[in-house]
N, C-alpha and C positions, 0 to 999 in steps of 0.2 A: 480329814476334817479341815475345812477352810474357814478362817476367821477373818471377817471384814470389820476392821476397827476404825473408828472415827473420833476425831478430837474437835470439839466445838471451841469457840472463842478465838482469841488471837493465836497466830501460828497454827492455824487449822491444818489438818492433814487426814489422809486416809491410808491405812496400811492393810495389805493382804498377807496373811500368814498361813502357811501349810502346817497345821498342827501335828499331823501324823509324821511328817518328815522333819519337823522342827526347823523350818526355813522361812525366812522373810522373802516373799515373792517380790514385793515392791512397797514403797511408801511415797505417796504423792503429797507434796506440801502445797498449800493453797497459794503461796506467794510466787512459786516458780512459774516460769513462762510469762514473765513480765507483769504479773499481777502486783498490786501494792504490797510493800513490805508488811509483814506480820498479819497478812490477810486472814480473815475468818474463813471457815469452811464454806464453800460456795456451790450452788447447784451445777455449774459447769463442770466442776471437779467430780461431783458425784456421777454425772452422766458418763464422763470419760472413764472413770474408774470402773463403773458397772459394766461398761462395754468390754473390759478386759477380764471379766470373770466368766468362765465358761458355763457355770451352773449356779443356782442359788446357794450362797454360802450356808454352812451349817450354823454358824454363830455370827450374830451382829453385836459388836461390842461398842459401847459408847464410853469414852473417857470422861470421868466426872468433871463437873465445872460448876460455876455459880452464875445465876442469871444476872445480866447487867455487867458492870465493870468491877464489882467487888466480890472477892472470894467468899465472903460470909453471907451473900445473898441466897435466896431460895435455890435449891440445887437443881442442876441438870444431871440426870442419871444419879449416880452415887454421890455427887457433890464434890467439893474441893478437898475437904479434910478427912483424915482417918487412915490409919495404917493397918488395922487388923481386919478380921473377917466381918466385922460389923460394917465395914465400908465397901462391901461387895453386894451387888444385886444380881439375881439370876431368875429367869422365868421363861416359860414357853411363849412363843410369839408366832404370829401369822403375818407374812409379808407377801403381797401380790398373790395371795391364795396358796402360799406354800408354807408348811410348818418349818419353823426354825427356832433358835434359842436366842433370847436377849440376855446380854451380859453387860454389867457396868461395874466399874470400881473407881475409887476416888482418884482425883488428880495427884494427890500425895503418893498413892501406890503406883501410879503410872511412871513417876520418876524412879521409884525404887526398882520396879521390875524392868524398866528399860536399861538401867545401868547394870543390873544383875544379868539379864538375859543376853546382852551384847558383850559382856566381859569375857575374857579368855580363861577364867578360872573354872575348873570343872564343877558341875553340879554336886552339891553335898559339901563343898568346902565353905566353911563359915566366912562371911565377909561383913565388915563394917560398911555402913552407907551414910553418906552425908547428902542431904537435900538442902541446898541453899539457893533461894530465888526471891522473887518479889515478896512472897508471903511467909515462906517457911525457912527456918534455920535450925535444923534438927539432925541429930545422929541416931542411927539405928544399928541393930545387928540382924542379919539374915542368917539363920543357923543351918545346920546340915539337913534339917527336915523341912526347910523352906518356910519356917515360921519367922515372922518379923517381930522383933522386940524394940520398942521405943526406948532408947537409952536416955535421951534428954534433949531439951530445947536450949540452945545457947542464946539465940537472939531472934526476935520476931521481925519480919520484913527486912532482912539485911540488904536484899537487892534494891528495894525502894529507898532505903536510907543512903545507899551508895549513889543512886541516880539523883536523889534530891540535892546532894552537894553540888553536882554539876549545874543543875538548874539555878541554884542560889547565885552562882557567880556569873551566869550567862544572861546578859541584858536582853537577849532575844527571847528568853523564856517568859511568856506572859499567860500561861494556862492557869485555870482556876484550881482551887483546892480539890484534891481527889484525882488529879491528873498528872502523870509524868510521861516522858518520851522514852519509848523502847530503845532508841538508838543511843541515848546518852551514856549508859554504863561503859560501852566500848570506847567512847571518846574520853571519858575520865581515865580509863586504863592507859590510854596513850599519853595523857597529860601527866600522869604520875611519874613518868620517866624524867620529866623536867624538874621534879622536886628532889628532896633528899630525906632519907630516913634520919631519925634522931629523936631526942627528947622533945616533947611538945612544949611550945611556949604556953603561958597561961591562957592567951586568947584561943590558941588551937585546942587546948584541953577543954576549955569551956564549951566551945561549939561542938566538939566531938562527943563529949558526954551528953550534952543536951539532945543531940540527934540520936545517938546510939542507945541511950538508956530509955528512950520513949517506948511505949507499947506498940506504936505504929506511926505511920506518916500520913497516909492518904486521907484518913478520916478526921484528922485532928490538926493538921498543920498545912498552912499555905505559905508560899514564898513571901507574900506581902506581910506576913506576921513577923518577918525577920528583917524588916527595913533598917532597924538600928544596928544590925551586924556590919562590921567592916567588910565582910565578904559579899554583901548584897550587891550584885551587879559589878563586882570589882574587876571583872575581865578574866577570861579563862586562862590567859597566858601571863597574868600578873604573877611575879615570883612569890609573893605571899600566898597566893592561892595554890600554885603548883606545889609548894612546900607543904601546905595543909593537905592537899589531895593525897600526896604520897604518905603522909603520916596517918591520915584518916584511914586510908586503905590498909596500912600496916596494922592499925589498931583493930579493924574488923577481923583481919586474919588472926591476930594474936589472941583475941577472945575465943575464937574457935580452936586455935592450937592449944591454948592452955587447958581448955575443957577436955580436948582429946587426949592430951598428955596425962591428965589425971584419971580419966574415965575409960579410955579405950586402950587397955593394957594387954590385950590378948595377942597382939602382933599379927592379926588377920590382915588381908588386903583391904584397901579402902576403895569404895565405889563413890564417885562424885557425880551428882546430877543437879538439875536446876540451872537457871540462867547464869548464876555466879560461876558455874563450871566452865564458862567461856573466858574467864579471867585467867590469862596465861601466867601472870605473876603469882597468883594464889596457887594455881595448879603446880607450878614449879616449886613453890615453898612446901606444899604437901609432899611432893615427890622427894624432896631433899630433907624432910623432917626427921627421918629415921624412926618414925613411930609405926610404920606399916610394912608388911612383907612386900607389898606392891601397891601401885595406885592405878586405877583405870577411870578414864573419862570418855564417855561415848561422843562421837562427833555431833550427835543430835541431843546433847545434854540439856538444852533448853526445852521449851514446850514443843518444838518440832519432833521430839521423840515420844510424845505422850501417846499418840495412837499406837505406836509400836509397843510401848510399855503396857498399855491396857490389853493389847492383843496377846502379849506374853502372859499376862495375868490370867486371861481366859484360857490359854493353852495349858497353863499350870493347873487350873481348876478342872479341866476336862481330861487331860492326859497325864498329869504328874510331871511333865517336862517343862523346864523353865529356861532352857538355853536355845539360842537361835544360831543357825548358819546364816551369815549375812554379808553383804558388801556395802561399802559406803556409797557405791555408785548404783543405788537402787531406786532413784526417782525416775522420772519419765524419760522416754527416748526422745532424741532430737527430731524435730519436725522439719522436713525439707519442703517448704512451700515456695520454692525458688521464684523470686520476683524477676522482673526485667532488670538486668544490671549492665547497662551499656557502657559504663565508665570503668569497668574492672577487667583485668586480664584473668581468665579462669585457667588455672594450671592444675595438673595432677599433683597430689600431695607428695612432697619429697621432704623428709626430715632434714636432710643436708641443706636443701634450698631454704627452708624456714630458718634453720640455725644461722646460716650466713646472713639472711635478711635481718634477723635480730641482732647479730653481731655488728651490723652496719648502723645500728642505732634506731632501727624501725620498731614499731610496736605492732603486735599481732593479737587479734581477738581469736581465741582458740576454743573450739568445741570438739569433743569426741565422745562417742558412746552415750551411756545414760548419765543423767544429771546426778549430782551429789545429794545425799540427805544431810540435813543440818544447814547452818548458815554460812559455812566456810567453803570457798572455792578451792577444790583440791585437785585441780588439773584437768577437769572435764568441761568447766565453764569458766574460763580464766582469761584475763588480759595479761599477756606476757611481754617482757622487755629485758634487755641486758641489764645486769645489776651493778654497773660500775660507776655511774654518774649520779650526783645529787640532782642534776637537772632532769634526769629521767624520773626520779621520784616526784619532783615538783610537777612535771608534765602529767604523770599518772594521777596525782591528786587533782589537778585541774580537769582532766578528762572525767574523773569520777565526781567532780564538784564537791570535793572533801576539803576539810580544814587543812591548812599547811602543816600543822603540828602532828598530823597522823602519819605513822610509818607505813611502808609497803613491805609485805612479807616476802620471803624467798621460798622457792621450791628447789630441792637439791637432790642429786643422786645419793641414795643411802650409802653407797660404798665410798663416797667422798666426804660425808658429813663431818667426820672428825678432823678433816684437813681445814675446813672453812669455819667450823663452829665448835664451841666447847660442849660436845655431845658425841655419844657413840650409840650405834644401833638405830632402830626405827623410831620415827615420830610422824606417823602417817596422817595425822588429823589436825595438825597446826594448833596444838593446845598447850604448848609449853614455850617458855623463853629460853634462848641460848645466848651466851656471849659470842660475839663475832670474832673469829681469829684472823680472818683474811682482810687486811686493810684495803684491798682493792674493791671490796663489795660495798661501796659507799651508798648506793641507792637503797639498800635494804638494811643499813645499820642505823638504828634509832639513836637518839641523842645520848642515851645511857650506855651505848655500845652493845645493845642486845638486838635480837631478831626473833620473830615468831616463825620458826622454820617448819616446813613440811618436807619429809624425806620420801623418796620414791624408789621402789625396786621393780624389777621387771615383772614379777608376779602380780604386784599390786596394780600397776598401770603401765602396760607395755608400750603404748604410744608415747606417753610422756617420758618414760625412761629412754626411749629411742631418741627423742628430740634432745633431751639433756645430754645424752652421750655424744650426739653430733655437735652440740654447742660446746661441750668440753673439748672436742677435737679441734674446734676452730679457735677457742679463746683460752683454753687451759683450765676452765672452771665449769663444772657441771651444775651451775646455779643460774636461776632466772628470777626476775621479779614476777610475782604472781598475786594478782588482785582480782576480785570477783567481777565477772562479766555481767553487768546489769545497768539499766538506766537508773538515774538517781531516784531513789525512793521506791524501787521495785525489786522483785526477785530476779533470779538468773534468767538471762536470755535463753530461749529454747527453740527458736525457729529462724529460718534463713532470712525471712523478710525483716524481722527485728534486728538480726545481726548486721545485715547490709545497711539498714537505716541508722543504726547506732554508729557504725564506722563512718558513714557519710557525715553525721552530725558532729562527731568528735575529732575527726582528722586522723583516726587510726589508719595506718598504711596498708594493712592486710588482714585477712581473716580466713580461718580454716573451719570447714565442716565436712564430715564424712571423709571422703578421699580427695577433697578439693581444696586448693589453696588459691584464694582470690587476692589480687594485688591492684591497688589504685596506682596506675603507672605515673601519674603526674604529681605524686606526693614525695 
């Protein structure tokens, strides 16, 4: 049984699942290959994906959504909301003259089944699930019979409320009511490190309660409604705002934590999904909370995982299976459309040569194998650099056209991680914060002494493990700076022509694709 699953709206994607084998064949995200960030499902993607399916799929699955920009609008497929069987549609279909089955389930269910189906816990083990994102802020139980029980709603629109605070302080934000920027929550997470936890001042408490106690944000509150607030256009790096940002973030987490402490008492593992699952600070606090046997966050925890989640839901409906074999490197293959490159030296790939090149302070745009699923660069579409200098961090932020307050993440040999960071074991998807132990790693150490580390072992990514091993041999540390390889405002680079053009524009000294290492000799 082949399940062809599609997600409409922002972060559009298509996934192919082999239902009989319980395997994710691939998941293609619309923004990848230098399309705009958060791109909607597009015809080019459909044609590309259809060309990789050998026969008509048995099931066409549509992840539920709402028409327009509001989740409450008229539904696409099964719509946005609903966790039980009433949020599932199934009917015979005829496509291109061939009989098939149409399946749709809600967006809410797509998050639940993505986190469940990709988690390492065996099918039949009860799990708690937290879905927190732009619209939803709810806890659930998925029991041993795969029945979903809604435990309770803690907060409506937590993700939008988090994003709104950033917009309030940012003088460049001028969008009308009903509109927020998808990129702002990640920036607010970075700014929180400049603040300090503690008891709120009366001003902080007033604005926090005003925003968090509301039923919603988009439909009822515009930034200009808050012109009288001291935080209106105060500036993102103003110390009063960074302190508020940290305490506001802590308050959001604490409301969910207190609910979980009182209501989720069975000790089951916790599955986390929705865009708030990209917040490493909150993930780390859940992991350290002591409330759960384990915590799992998928690398595609935001809407990039919704096509996968709906595909898993369809597989569950037709086969009874709800667990997938999968790899984080399941997006598209790299495209070698080699352009004319007269100003580069083309060399065979040598991990030792690249490691020494990096150790000399050069920067490398690195591609290998298939692209990552989810928004984080995990060693196959990465910009790499030595981790020892703050000047390297500043240069990387300039290359990426990012704000200077944003940190650069490290990628580290799993076998060395406890030497450099307050962490042991794997952290393969860059979803948790760790305290930095090694004072030499200045480029990847954020202002609060933390980093968002990805660990690598040889089974997970043999090429990256080999490069880090060689770099450790040269420098004594198997750690590199790792940030996503993309033009500003687009998804990951995925073809040689874009790779070459990007390095030409940014001054990056070398790039790797397939078995080739290209160097600009005059840089």
